[in-house]
MDAnalysis code that builds the backbone (N, CA, C; Angstrom):
import MDAnalysis as mda
import numpy as np

u = mda.Universe.empty(504, n_residues=168, atom_resindex=np.repeat(np.arange(168), 3), trajectory=True)
u.add_TopologyAttr("name", ["N", "CA", "C"] * 168)
u.add_TopologyAttr("resid", np.arange(1, 169))
u.add_TopologyAttr("resname", ["UNK", "UNK", "UNK", "UNK", "UNK", "UNK", "UNK", "UNK", "UNK", "UNK", "UNK", "UNK", "UNK", "UNK", "UNK", "UNK", "UNK", "UNK", "UNK", "UNK", "UNK", "UNK", "UNK", "UNK", "UNK", "UNK", "UNK", "UNK", "UNK", "UNK", "UNK", "UNK", "UNK", "UNK", "UNK", "UNK", "UNK", "UNK", "UNK", "UNK", "UNK", "UNK", "UNK", "UNK", "UNK", "UNK", "UNK", "UNK", "UNK", "UNK", "UNK", "UNK", "UNK", "UNK", "UNK", "UNK", "UNK", "UNK", "UNK", "UNK", "UNK", "UNK", "UNK", "UNK", "UNK", "UNK", "UNK", "UNK", "UNK", "UNK", "UNK", "UNK", "UNK", "UNK", "UNK", "UNK", "UNK", "UNK", "UNK", "UNK", "UNK", "UNK", "UNK", "UNK", "UNK", "UNK", "UNK", "UNK", "UNK", "UNK", "UNK", "UNK", "UNK", "UNK", "UNK", "UNK", "UNK", "UNK", "UNK", "UNK", "UNK", "UNK", "UNK", "UNK", "UNK", "UNK", "UNK", "UNK", "UNK", "UNK", "UNK", "UNK", "UNK", "UNK", "UNK", "UNK", "UNK", "UNK", "UNK", "UNK", "UNK", "UNK", "UNK", "UNK", "UNK", "UNK", "UNK", "UNK", "UNK", "UNK", "UNK", "UNK", "UNK", "UNK", "UNK", "UNK", "UNK", "UNK", "UNK", "UNK", "UNK", "UNK", "UNK", "UNK", "UNK", "UNK", "UNK", "UNK", "UNK", "UNK", "UNK", "UNK", "UNK", "UNK", "UNK", "UNK", "UNK", "UNK", "UNK", "UNK", "UNK", "UNK", "UNK", "UNK", "UNK", "UNK", "UNK", "UNK"])
u.atoms.positions = np.array([
    [118.543, 97.386, 82.841],
    [118.796, 99.106, 83.605],
    [119.790, 98.355, 84.186],
    [121.272, 99.388, 83.870],
    [122.471, 99.763, 84.497],
    [122.031, 99.832, 85.859],
    [123.224, 99.986, 86.875],
    [123.743, 100.038, 88.189],
    [123.484, 101.394, 88.042],
    [124.689, 101.971, 87.136],
    [125.183, 103.328, 86.804],
    [123.895, 104.514, 86.442],
    [123.185, 103.870, 85.770],
    [121.644, 104.937, 85.203],
    [121.387, 105.037, 86.159],
    [121.125, 103.965, 86.708],
    [120.005, 104.236, 87.973],
    [120.864, 104.790, 89.243],
    [122.041, 104.888, 89.617],
    [122.869, 106.034, 90.662],
    [122.785, 107.731, 89.986],
    [123.138, 107.713, 88.399],
    [122.715, 108.695, 88.192],
    [121.467, 109.149, 88.279],
    [120.364, 109.060, 87.945],
    [119.141, 109.290, 88.202],
    [119.017, 109.630, 89.426],
    [119.251, 108.404, 90.302],
    [118.898, 108.694, 91.767],
    [119.985, 110.305, 92.190],
    [120.897, 110.294, 91.563],
    [121.664, 111.513, 92.218],
    [121.115, 112.841, 91.868],
    [120.006, 112.567, 91.115],
    [120.048, 114.164, 90.554],
    [118.330, 114.594, 91.561],
    [117.849, 113.535, 92.343],
    [117.605, 113.955, 93.325],
    [117.545, 113.692, 94.918],
    [117.135, 114.914, 95.742],
    [117.647, 114.975, 96.908],
    [116.853, 113.363, 97.871],
    [115.690, 113.087, 96.838],
    [114.256, 112.339, 97.909],
    [114.389, 111.272, 96.591],
    [114.607, 110.179, 97.377],
    [114.559, 108.702, 96.270],
    [113.369, 108.719, 95.588],
    [112.113, 108.974, 96.661],
    [111.025, 108.969, 95.923],
    [110.685, 109.556, 94.293],
    [111.393, 110.688, 94.239],
    [111.319, 111.920, 93.752],
    [112.030, 111.187, 91.731],
    [112.649, 110.221, 91.732],
    [113.445, 109.299, 91.119],
    [112.241, 108.508, 90.006],
    [111.028, 108.078, 90.488],
    [110.411, 107.696, 90.313],
    [110.021, 107.831, 89.245],
    [109.144, 108.322, 88.626],
    [109.070, 109.030, 87.320],
    [109.684, 108.474, 86.086],
    [110.859, 108.796, 86.341],
    [111.972, 108.844, 85.793],
    [112.450, 107.370, 85.282],
    [113.044, 106.987, 86.344],
    [112.995, 105.306, 86.711],
    [111.763, 104.448, 86.140],
    [110.267, 104.264, 86.638],
    [109.537, 104.139, 85.785],
    [109.505, 104.221, 84.050],
    [109.846, 104.816, 83.704],
    [109.998, 105.563, 81.895],
    [111.371, 104.636, 81.734],
    [112.421, 104.449, 82.266],
    [113.477, 103.539, 82.107],
    [112.505, 101.921, 81.892],
    [112.359, 101.305, 83.155],
    [111.404, 100.024, 82.828],
    [110.721, 99.732, 82.070],
    [109.858, 101.048, 81.542],
    [109.521, 100.894, 80.409],
    [109.520, 101.013, 79.197],
    [110.697, 101.392, 78.744],
    [111.305, 101.805, 78.249],
    [112.273, 100.046, 77.150],
    [112.841, 100.116, 78.563],
    [113.704, 98.341, 78.107],
    [112.954, 97.493, 77.621],
    [111.157, 97.281, 78.407],
    [110.422, 96.048, 78.273],
    [109.120, 96.382, 77.542],
    [109.066, 97.676, 77.288],
    [107.650, 97.811, 76.456],
    [106.809, 98.467, 76.971],
    [106.368, 97.580, 78.828],
    [105.403, 97.651, 79.868],
    [106.207, 97.536, 81.182],
    [105.462, 98.292, 81.697],
    [105.903, 97.747, 83.355],
    [105.755, 96.358, 84.099],
    [107.284, 95.881, 83.947],
    [106.644, 94.210, 84.329],
    [106.586, 94.201, 86.046],
    [105.700, 93.358, 86.512],
    [105.902, 93.174, 88.152],
    [107.012, 93.219, 88.583],
    [108.122, 92.533, 88.154],
    [109.445, 92.533, 88.950],
    [109.591, 93.954, 88.813],
    [110.188, 94.337, 87.866],
    [110.690, 96.089, 87.378],
    [109.649, 97.040, 88.764],
    [108.226, 96.848, 88.935],
    [107.482, 97.345, 90.433],
    [108.494, 97.151, 91.513],
    [108.428, 95.816, 91.586],
    [108.935, 95.202, 92.872],
    [110.471, 95.889, 92.962],
    [111.070, 96.104, 92.029],
    [112.261, 96.609, 92.270],
    [112.705, 97.661, 92.384],
    [111.630, 98.662, 91.726],
    [111.741, 100.166, 91.890],
    [111.527, 100.531, 93.379],
    [110.146, 99.932, 93.692],
    [109.569, 99.850, 95.500],
    [110.615, 99.754, 96.397],
    [111.220, 98.469, 96.368],
    [112.848, 98.097, 97.127],
    [113.419, 99.685, 97.132],
    [113.731, 99.819, 96.032],
    [114.798, 100.926, 95.926],
    [114.583, 101.883, 95.977],
    [113.519, 102.289, 96.211],
    [112.910, 103.355, 96.402],
    [112.235, 103.707, 98.183],
    [112.278, 103.081, 98.828],
    [111.278, 102.474, 99.851],
    [110.445, 103.184, 99.661],
    [109.760, 102.549, 98.793],
    [107.874, 102.922, 98.343],
    [107.109, 101.485, 98.267],
    [106.039, 101.324, 99.370],
    [105.338, 100.588, 98.670],
    [105.164, 100.117, 97.890],
    [104.784, 98.758, 97.774],
    [104.239, 98.528, 96.461],
    [102.678, 99.111, 95.731],
    [102.029, 99.313, 96.595],
    [100.803, 100.401, 96.168],
    [100.877, 101.258, 96.158],
    [101.926, 102.347, 96.529],
    [102.483, 103.490, 95.978],
    [103.153, 103.821, 94.575],
    [103.977, 102.371, 94.098],
    [104.519, 102.477, 93.056],
    [103.409, 102.389, 91.833],
    [102.500, 101.299, 92.269],
    [101.325, 101.443, 91.352],
    [100.162, 102.426, 91.106],
    [99.483, 102.978, 92.491],
    [98.863, 104.195, 92.180],
    [99.555, 105.072, 91.253],
    [100.722, 105.179, 91.357],
    [101.717, 106.262, 90.196],
    [101.554, 106.376, 89.007],
    [101.849, 104.353, 88.827],
    [101.753, 103.771, 87.633],
    [100.002, 103.941, 86.507],
    [99.262, 103.939, 87.460],
    [97.533, 104.035, 86.553],
    [97.411, 105.558, 86.646],
    [97.914, 106.378, 87.450],
    [97.484, 107.720, 87.438],
    [98.199, 108.210, 86.006],
    [99.246, 107.906, 85.611],
    [99.260, 108.587, 84.203],
    [99.108, 107.260, 83.000],
    [99.132, 108.343, 81.780],
    [98.536, 107.363, 80.683],
    [99.730, 107.039, 80.137],
    [100.945, 107.241, 80.277],
    [102.105, 107.006, 79.582],
    [102.526, 106.024, 80.086],
    [102.284, 105.343, 80.938],
    [102.469, 103.829, 81.360],
    [101.580, 102.578, 81.263],
    [102.354, 101.576, 81.315],
    [100.828, 100.298, 81.040],
    [101.580, 99.389, 81.802],
    [100.868, 98.503, 82.401],
    [101.326, 97.288, 83.248],
    [100.955, 95.585, 82.097],
    [100.794, 96.125, 81.362],
    [100.778, 95.124, 80.028],
    [101.442, 95.216, 78.486],
    [101.305, 94.027, 78.477],
    [102.430, 94.824, 76.829],
    [101.166, 95.060, 75.801],
    [101.585, 96.164, 74.928],
    [100.702, 96.616, 74.549],
    [101.384, 96.878, 72.636],
    [100.615, 97.860, 71.555],
    [100.952, 97.623, 70.274],
    [102.444, 98.316, 70.468],
    [103.181, 98.619, 69.273],
    [104.445, 98.939, 68.872],
    [104.267, 100.389, 68.744],
    [102.804, 100.906, 68.103],
    [101.952, 102.302, 68.001],
    [100.964, 102.430, 68.502],
    [101.180, 103.541, 69.513],
    [99.974, 104.090, 70.237],
    [99.039, 104.852, 69.428],
    [98.277, 105.352, 70.085],
    [97.115, 106.203, 68.807],
    [96.033, 106.572, 70.074],
    [96.474, 107.507, 70.358],
    [95.896, 108.448, 71.799],
    [95.091, 109.370, 70.910],
    [93.427, 109.438, 71.427],
    [92.457, 110.403, 71.353],
    [92.098, 111.005, 72.345],
    [92.197, 112.492, 72.504],
    [91.843, 113.144, 73.783],
    [90.406, 113.494, 73.342],
    [90.019, 113.198, 74.496],
    [88.733, 113.694, 74.436],
    [88.163, 114.564, 75.537],
    [88.882, 115.517, 76.227],
    [88.689, 116.244, 76.854],
    [87.524, 117.083, 76.209],
    [87.503, 118.453, 77.188],
    [85.938, 119.312, 76.334],
    [86.075, 119.709, 74.843],
    [87.467, 120.125, 74.835],
    [87.201, 121.050, 73.181],
    [87.345, 119.957, 72.563],
    [88.184, 118.591, 72.525],
    [87.649, 117.664, 71.635],
    [86.733, 117.111, 71.504],
    [85.585, 117.026, 72.136],
    [84.723, 116.165, 72.521],
    [83.434, 117.314, 71.846],
    [83.260, 117.997, 72.138],
    [82.456, 119.078, 71.874],
    [82.882, 119.038, 69.999],
    [84.177, 118.632, 69.277],
    [84.119, 118.830, 68.414],
    [83.974, 117.332, 67.439],
    [83.720, 116.478, 67.895],
    [83.745, 115.296, 67.454],
    [84.434, 114.222, 68.085],
    [85.824, 113.738, 68.841],
    [86.549, 113.170, 69.520],
    [85.743, 111.891, 69.869],
    [84.025, 111.440, 69.977],
    [84.042, 110.386, 69.896],
    [83.275, 109.595, 69.080],
    [82.915, 110.322, 67.921],
    [83.224, 109.850, 66.734],
    [84.375, 109.111, 66.018],
    [85.265, 109.960, 66.470],
    [86.675, 110.030, 66.020],
    [87.037, 108.495, 66.434],
    [86.883, 108.277, 67.919],
    [87.413, 107.371, 68.785],
    [86.329, 105.749, 67.936],
    [84.966, 106.087, 67.976],
    [84.520, 105.068, 67.511],
    [84.983, 104.743, 66.312],
    [85.424, 105.971, 65.281],
    [85.649, 105.234, 64.205],
    [87.105, 104.533, 64.051],
    [88.399, 104.877, 65.173],
    [89.111, 104.184, 65.170],
    [89.146, 102.740, 65.777],
    [87.771, 102.872, 66.143],
    [87.596, 101.256, 67.202],
    [87.183, 100.759, 65.747],
    [86.657, 100.768, 64.958],
    [86.020, 100.094, 63.719],
    [87.103, 100.061, 62.624],
    [87.863, 100.633, 62.230],
    [88.975, 100.538, 61.320],
    [89.991, 99.689, 62.002],
    [90.236, 99.657, 63.650],
    [90.915, 97.917, 64.251],
    [90.567, 97.202, 64.762],
    [89.297, 97.481, 64.571],
    [88.311, 96.626, 65.414],
    [88.944, 95.373, 66.635],
    [89.070, 96.776, 67.414],
    [89.128, 96.662, 68.690],
    [88.599, 97.966, 69.598],
    [88.605, 98.142, 71.019],
    [88.007, 99.075, 71.590],
    [89.014, 100.047, 72.035],
    [88.599, 100.661, 72.411],
    [89.561, 101.766, 73.725],
    [90.491, 100.925, 74.512],
    [91.469, 101.237, 74.692],
    [92.179, 100.724, 75.754],
    [92.274, 98.985, 75.026],
    [92.431, 98.858, 74.255],
    [92.917, 97.955, 73.778],
    [94.104, 97.920, 72.970],
    [94.633, 96.226, 72.137],
    [95.637, 96.211, 71.443],
    [95.170, 95.139, 70.041],
    [95.850, 95.638, 68.961],
    [95.114, 95.098, 67.855],
    [95.807, 93.398, 68.019],
    [95.253, 92.243, 67.510],
    [95.577, 91.010, 67.875],
    [96.943, 90.872, 66.834],
    [97.853, 91.948, 66.038],
    [98.594, 91.472, 65.530],
    [100.156, 92.177, 66.319],
    [99.546, 93.177, 67.167],
    [100.592, 93.772, 68.653],
    [100.997, 95.264, 67.549],
    [100.171, 95.595, 66.638],
    [101.229, 96.364, 66.366],
    [100.104, 97.772, 66.750],
    [98.935, 98.086, 66.756],
    [98.770, 99.277, 67.290],
    [97.162, 99.047, 68.619],
    [97.888, 100.297, 69.755],
    [97.158, 100.106, 70.971],
    [96.261, 101.550, 70.650],
    [95.263, 101.391, 70.989],
    [94.448, 102.916, 70.803],
    [93.915, 103.404, 72.126],
    [94.087, 104.123, 72.679],
    [93.369, 105.032, 74.193],
    [93.359, 106.431, 73.838],
    [92.029, 106.346, 74.307],
    [91.407, 107.809, 74.773],
    [91.655, 108.025, 76.195],
    [92.893, 109.446, 75.538],
    [93.427, 110.174, 76.919],
    [92.144, 111.752, 77.450],
    [92.788, 112.097, 78.644],
    [92.110, 113.307, 79.091],
    [92.059, 114.486, 78.443],
    [93.737, 114.424, 77.894],
    [93.910, 115.766, 77.768],
    [95.553, 116.095, 76.821],
    [95.741, 116.352, 75.284],
    [97.136, 116.184, 74.884],
    [97.362, 117.642, 74.211],
    [96.878, 118.616, 75.641],
    [96.928, 120.234, 75.293],
    [97.326, 120.405, 74.159],
    [96.276, 120.134, 73.479],
    [96.091, 120.568, 71.762],
    [94.854, 121.502, 71.153],
    [94.413, 122.479, 72.027],
    [92.764, 122.109, 72.319],
    [92.427, 123.264, 70.407],
    [93.573, 124.391, 70.386],
    [93.843, 124.757, 68.820],
    [93.630, 123.677, 67.127],
    [93.570, 122.470, 67.941],
    [93.933, 121.857, 66.900],
    [92.641, 120.646, 66.775],
    [91.542, 120.868, 68.041],
    [90.642, 119.179, 67.967],
    [89.734, 119.132, 67.167],
    [88.947, 118.230, 67.020],
    [89.701, 117.240, 68.060],
    [91.145, 116.465, 66.872],
    [92.555, 116.359, 68.654],
    [93.466, 115.737, 67.686],
    [93.791, 114.431, 68.387],
    [94.574, 114.113, 67.575],
    [95.185, 112.508, 67.874],
    [96.544, 112.669, 67.575],
    [97.039, 111.981, 68.659],
    [98.796, 111.972, 69.061],
    [99.381, 110.197, 68.634],
    [100.355, 110.190, 67.799],
    [100.787, 108.934, 67.450],
    [102.451, 108.836, 68.220],
    [102.362, 108.461, 68.827],
    [104.565, 108.593, 69.127],
    [104.648, 109.980, 69.797],
    [105.186, 110.698, 69.251],
    [105.285, 112.374, 69.455],
    [104.628, 112.980, 69.099],
    [103.593, 112.786, 67.568],
    [103.332, 113.537, 66.814],
    [101.754, 113.841, 66.671],
    [101.051, 114.976, 66.535],
    [100.167, 115.623, 67.213],
    [99.749, 115.857, 65.170],
    [98.258, 115.380, 65.451],
    [97.494, 115.571, 64.373],
    [95.825, 116.353, 64.087],
    [95.815, 116.714, 63.575],
    [94.447, 117.826, 63.921],
    [94.144, 118.896, 62.981],
    [93.374, 119.112, 63.500],
    [91.929, 118.578, 63.703],
    [92.081, 117.425, 62.438],
    [91.425, 116.404, 63.719],
    [91.133, 114.628, 62.766],
    [88.673, 114.629, 63.216],
    [88.903, 114.407, 61.855],
    [87.329, 114.031, 61.280],
    [87.076, 112.303, 61.323],
    [85.906, 111.976, 61.511],
    [85.834, 110.693, 61.470],
    [86.215, 110.700, 60.133],
    [85.896, 110.521, 59.129],
    [86.096, 111.007, 57.741],
    [87.755, 110.583, 57.333],
    [88.296, 111.083, 57.977],
    [89.842, 110.916, 57.831],
    [90.607, 109.593, 58.589],
    [89.970, 108.778, 59.168],
    [90.206, 108.018, 60.244],
    [90.672, 106.764, 59.362],
    [89.996, 106.229, 58.395],
    [89.888, 105.150, 57.523],
    [91.672, 105.751, 56.526],
    [91.599, 106.344, 56.342],
    [93.393, 106.431, 55.275],
    [93.978, 106.332, 56.204],
    [93.844, 107.696, 57.561],
    [95.135, 107.436, 58.304],
    [95.527, 106.522, 59.185],
    [94.367, 105.400, 59.133],
    [94.974, 103.927, 59.678],
    [95.749, 103.051, 58.489],
    [95.140, 103.546, 57.517],
    [95.340, 102.556, 56.227],
    [97.251, 102.879, 55.911],
    [97.160, 104.267, 55.926],
    [98.848, 104.858, 55.670],
    [99.866, 104.413, 57.311],
    [98.965, 104.666, 58.207],
    [99.605, 103.857, 60.170],
    [100.083, 102.388, 59.157],
    [99.443, 101.495, 58.525],
    [99.399, 100.055, 58.840],
    [100.688, 99.875, 57.836],
    [100.846, 100.719, 56.578],
    [101.727, 100.768, 55.163],
    [103.075, 101.221, 55.790],
    [102.563, 102.427, 56.153],
    [104.318, 103.051, 57.008],
    [104.648, 102.150, 58.303],
    [103.823, 101.194, 59.190],
    [104.404, 100.769, 59.945],
    [105.429, 99.273, 59.114],
    [104.716, 98.803, 58.101],
    [105.039, 97.499, 58.121],
    [106.601, 98.184, 57.046],
    [106.588, 99.609, 56.781],
    [108.404, 99.809, 56.113],
    [108.967, 100.048, 57.247],
    [108.913, 101.030, 58.302],
    [109.586, 100.995, 59.460],
    [108.580, 101.485, 60.421],
    [109.926, 101.879, 61.765],
    [109.145, 102.024, 63.196],
    [109.101, 104.142, 62.971],
    [109.479, 104.282, 61.826],
    [109.662, 106.070, 61.588],
    [108.441, 106.774, 61.050],
    [108.204, 107.703, 62.146],
    [107.627, 108.847, 62.315],
    [107.197, 109.021, 60.445],
    [105.986, 109.671, 60.049],
    [105.534, 110.201, 58.515],
    [104.781, 110.448, 58.693],
    [104.257, 111.641, 57.544],
    [103.093, 112.118, 57.995],
    [101.562, 111.296, 57.183],
    [100.658, 111.365, 58.281],
    [99.579, 110.588, 57.280],
    [98.680, 111.934, 57.297],
    [98.498, 112.471, 58.328],
    [97.511, 113.267, 58.073],
    [98.002, 115.160, 58.182],
    [97.430, 116.247, 58.361],
    [98.480, 117.273, 58.443],
    [98.646, 117.672, 59.469],
    [100.440, 117.413, 60.248],
    [100.723, 117.728, 61.906],
    [100.210, 119.108, 62.168],
    [100.295, 118.871, 63.632],
    [100.064, 120.540, 64.163],
    [101.422, 121.165, 63.176],
    [100.860, 122.882, 63.640],
    [102.177, 123.429, 63.219],
    [102.719, 123.247, 64.807],
    [103.953, 123.433, 64.592],
    [104.826, 123.615, 65.494],
    [104.551, 124.815, 66.836],
])
């Protein structure tokens, strides 16, 4: 993270603390997660206590305090998704990946997360991998989804169709 980039981000906000989210994104982009050092630096730079910074980090699903998988598989478990089987989908992912929700596979390839809302109730239950939404996803889709995701990840880190994507 260069001083020039930090200055550019800070210049967009009349109050330094308002730059916390974009700076957290920047730090996470560099390391893949938010290191203790990055949190201390941001705390000092923005005039916030370390606790205030950690409170923000732990509030949002998109920030990570430890290294995770190269790919994040997010399964929405809000009301619409839960009513349509999201918990069964999560359990199938846990079985297929050999991990629990919130954990990372031993090979470091995947992190499975149960998230509160992906704002895609119309295709519930919905799964997000990177910027792509997939749905509705049934428990029967999960094994093939993981298989294709593994195969695709072996070739590259670019997105590809695993299931029918949500119409934009």
